[in-house]
Backbone as CSV, one residue per row, in Angstrom:
resi,resn,N_x,N_y,N_z,CA_x,CA_y,CA_z,C_x,C_y,C_z
1,MET,0.848,-1.171,0.000,0.000,0.000,0.000,0.894,1.234,0.000
2,ARG,0.600,2.152,-0.890,1.315,3.428,-0.932,0.375,4.535,-0.461
3,ALA,0.922,5.462,0.319,0.123,6.566,0.836,0.957,7.834,0.837
4,ILE,0.299,8.955,0.630,0.955,10.252,0.795,0.448,10.836,2.102
5,LEU,1.387,11.188,2.966,1.065,11.839,4.226,1.438,13.303,4.100
6,VAL,0.497,14.168,4.357,0.761,15.603,4.315,0.911,16.037,5.765
7,LEU,2.161,16.306,6.143,2.487,16.658,7.523,2.424,18.164,7.690
8,ASP,2.055,18.606,8.870,1.962,20.036,9.139,2.524,20.301,10.527
9,ASN,3.547,21.141,10.592,4.078,21.544,11.889,4.475,23.009,11.834
10,SER,5.031,23.521,12.900,5.336,24.953,12.965,6.469,25.362,12.035
11,LYS,7.383,24.449,11.696,8.520,24.799,10.850,8.226,24.612,9.370
12,VAL,7.542,23.540,9.030,7.259,23.239,7.624,5.764,23.020,7.466
13,SER,5.179,23.716,6.525,3.759,23.565,6.271,3.545,22.704,5.030
14,ASN,2.659,21.754,5.129,2.283,20.884,4.009,3.457,20.104,3.420
15,LEU,4.268,19.508,4.255,5.337,18.614,3.804,4.701,17.300,3.388
16,ARG,4.897,16.902,2.144,4.292,15.674,1.633,5.344,14.575,1.564
17,VAL,4.997,13.428,2.117,5.892,12.278,2.164,5.138,11.064,1.636
18,MET,5.748,10.363,0.667,5.174,9.105,0.162,5.744,7.977,0.996
19,VAL,4.868,7.167,1.582,5.296,6.023,2.365,4.701,4.753,1.773
20,ARG,5.372,3.635,2.054,4.903,2.328,1.583,4.759,1.427,2.802
21,LEU,3.648,0.767,2.857,3.368,-0.181,3.925,3.307,-1.559,3.285
22,THR,4.150,-2.480,3.751,4.252,-3.783,3.100,3.693,-4.936,3.931
23,GLN,3.652,-4.780,5.231,3.170,-5.877,6.075,1.647,-5.960,6.003
24,LYS,1.153,-7.130,5.640,-0.279,-7.313,5.396,-1.132,-7.005,6.614
25,LYS,-0.631,-7.313,7.805,-1.450,-7.065,8.993,-1.662,-5.568,9.211
26,PHE,-0.654,-4.751,8.897,-0.810,-3.305,9.035,-1.685,-2.734,7.933
27,ILE,-1.576,-3.287,6.732,-2.426,-2.833,5.629,-3.895,-3.084,5.968
28,LYS,-4.190,-4.281,6.456,-5.567,-4.616,6.840,-6.055,-3.716,7.971
29,GLN,-5.167,-3.437,8.899,-5.522,-2.591,10.034,-5.832,-1.166,9.567
30,VAL,-5.019,-0.619,8.669,-5.240,0.724,8.151,-6.566,0.791,7.395
31,ILE,-6.824,-0.184,6.539,-8.078,-0.217,5.782,-9.275,-0.279,6.721
32,SER,-9.176,-1.135,7.733,-10.261,-1.265,8.704,-10.500,0.051,9.450
33,LEU,-9.437,0.704,9.863,-9.578,1.979,10.576,-10.196,3.058,9.688
34,LEU,-9.794,3.101,8.436,-10.364,4.091,7.524,-11.848,3.829,7.282
35,GLU,-12.240,2.563,7.194,-13.655,2.221,7.023,-14.479,2.616,8.245
36,GLN,-13.839,2.678,9.412,-14.510,3.053,10.663,-14.392,4.555,10.939
37,ASP,-13.917,5.323,9.955,-13.709,6.776,10.104,-12.738,7.104,11.240
38,LYS,-11.707,6.301,11.379,-10.659,6.536,12.375,-9.366,6.866,11.641
39,ALA,-9.405,7.972,10.905,-8.272,8.360,10.072,-7.038,8.716,10.903
40,ARG,-7.230,9.266,12.090,-6.092,9.634,12.940,-5.257,8.400,13.300
41,GLU,-5.921,7.328,13.665,-5.217,6.106,14.021,-4.522,5.496,12.802
42,ALA,-5.188,5.541,11.651,-4.587,5.045,10.412,-3.361,5.875,10.047
43,PHE,-3.457,7.191,10.190,-2.336,8.092,9.921,-1.151,7.745,10.813
44,ASP,-1.410,7.508,12.088,-0.335,7.180,13.032,0.371,5.883,12.657
45,ILE,-0.383,4.879,12.212,0.228,3.615,11.784,1.098,3.842,10.558
46,LEU,0.569,4.565,9.591,1.352,4.839,8.376,2.615,5.638,8.699
47,LYS,2.507,6.566,9.623,3.653,7.404,9.988,4.731,6.604,10.723
48,THR,4.323,5.672,11.557,5.305,4.930,12.350,5.795,3.660,11.666
49,LYS,4.929,2.974,10.944,5.289,1.681,10.353,5.626,1.768,8.864
50,GLY,5.264,2.879,8.218,5.506,3.014,6.785,6.960,3.319,6.468
51,GLU,7.407,2.820,5.348,8.760,3.072,4.858,8.708,4.279,3.914
52,VAL,9.522,5.277,4.192,9.535,6.481,3.353,10.086,6.130,1.982
53,VAL,9.309,6.441,0.957,9.698,6.167,-0.420,10.231,7.432,-1.080
54,ASP,9.564,8.568,-0.798,9.928,9.799,-1.488,9.417,11.000,-0.701
55,TYR,10.146,12.100,-0.804,9.697,13.382,-0.291,9.208,14.184,-1.492
56,LEU,8.073,14.825,-1.323,7.470,15.535,-2.444,7.346,17.021,-2.119
57,PRO,8.357,17.809,-2.502,8.253,19.246,-2.258,7.113,19.844,-3.078
58,ARG,6.723,21.035,-2.713,5.618,21.722,-3.384,5.866,21.785,-4.891
59,GLY,4.872,21.393,-5.668,4.975,21.428,-7.115,5.455,20.136,-7.761
60,ARG,5.980,19.215,-6.978,6.477,17.951,-7.533,5.408,16.876,-7.412
61,LYS,5.198,16.144,-8.488,4.204,15.077,-8.490,4.846,13.762,-8.055
62,ALA,4.008,12.901,-7.517,4.480,11.585,-7.079,4.825,10.729,-8.292
63,SER,5.865,9.905,-8.149,6.285,9.036,-9.248,5.305,7.883,-9.473
64,SER,4.568,7.507,-8.445,3.547,6.471,-8.579,2.286,6.939,-7.858
65,ARG,1.182,6.381,-8.250,-0.101,6.808,-7.695,-0.347,6.145,-6.335
66,PRO,-0.613,6.951,-5.300,-0.887,6.378,-3.980,-2.324,5.877,-3.877
67,GLU,-2.531,4.915,-2.991,-3.881,4.426,-2.749,-4.673,5.404,-1.890
68,ILE,-3.970,6.076,-0.958,-4.648,7.033,-0.080,-3.770,8.256,0.141
69,MET,-4.417,9.339,0.557,-3.719,10.559,0.909,-4.367,11.090,2.180
70,LEU,-3.556,11.295,3.217,-4.065,11.769,4.493,-3.388,13.079,4.878
71,PHE,-4.187,14.024,5.357,-3.697,15.334,5.784,-3.718,15.398,7.301
72,GLU,-2.550,15.605,7.894,-2.450,15.605,9.353,-3.321,16.691,9.996
73,ASP,-3.349,17.877,9.403,-4.096,18.979,10.026,-5.603,18.838,9.887
74,MET,-6.081,17.848,9.130,-7.518,17.639,8.977,-8.019,16.473,9.819
75,LEU,-7.136,15.872,10.607,-7.528,14.705,11.398,-7.964,15.108,12.787
């Protein structure tokens, strides 16, 4: 599973990071959480367990299409 996480903090606004989650148990867990409208918990799993694939500065498109995109400031 590939996901783009849009991180927001006081130093950098809208930092986009492409992560890949490969372990099936975490993929199932993320899907289940998203179906239950628990995006914050899904975001936390992707942030901690996901492998960073690419950093996407403003204006740069992702090299591959992600399955999901989560915005930290909207959770």
